C-alpha angles and dihedrals in degrees: 000000000000090000087055091052092049092049091047092050090046091053089049091056091049088054092049094051090042091054093045089053093052092048092048090044091053095043125103113268115260093235133032131191091224119085113246124229120196120213123193113194145175114267091244091061097054097107091039095050089048095056096043089049091051088051091048092051090058095044110038120091119230093035119246135202112231124203117194128198120178131190142115111337094229092051094051092047090053089051091053092047088051092055104269111156115252136151099189130024125194114198125186089209130051091221095072094042089052089053089058091048093046090052087059091240099119129075094190140010132179138176096252111172141008128214141178136220130236141184114242134185128194114272086225091059120118094193120110102243110149103141140031094258090061089073087079091056117123086234091062111084106165133033117181126213131163122266123295095253094041115098095235091052093048091051093045089051092050091049095048090050088048089053092045091241102108096080098047090044097050094040090054090049095241099128114101119184125221123208088238136344095275091056088048089053090049092056089058091045093055093043093241090132133036093229141355137194112227138151115287087241093058092051089055091060098069141042091208094085134046127210114240100172139014111214122232113255088223087063093071146020115286110280100231125167114209124206112209128190115206122226108276142145091213115110091209095070087049091050092048092046090053090048091054089055094047135099098262093053090044092056091048090050093049091049086059090051100259121135112231115226096186127066126188088263091056139264116001 
């Protein structure tokens, strides 16, 4: 019996070592000959950044590794201000880009893209919500917007205030806050809210929601995405920054529904 247990334990250790070898063999190498560029970007730009980065990997010479992390613009800015490494930063609000510039951490900053906001409802919804004013209906129980410091949440609150809906919606407890605009979109996709306010570009990414209203640009601050390059002596960050400002990146952005604010000749 003891011999069986010893053999069983020995085989168990073989399995552990074998598994460890497989994991280590499949993991990313510790070192790469390619320089790595780190991008921190607004949550609403995740798919866009992924595609532009994929195009850049094919085009830049010498080749570069590109790491992307997305989230709320204000949270990413705070990380940079606290010393987090980054080469490029994409903010969905000029305020946070200006905070990076004011801290003397940026070498270049430009108004890169523009966007708009829309009201969406789940495609599965049986409620009659066909216009903005319907959000105030007794049948509507939950309306999602992004967090109060998140650009999408700021724009949504400004718009609802403009349309005189912010006070009645908050007083009735209908407003639900998402961590960022993508989590706000997910609430609507899953039918966990009756309506949500997100960027027009986000609404294009899914067939689980439908747009019932496009909000007047006059109802909120201009939705401008800033592209910031951190101070660096590395040529790779400059090359990637210029790629983001080039025609290929612009075409990708416009395909996602963004409005490009920079041409090959400079700012429009």
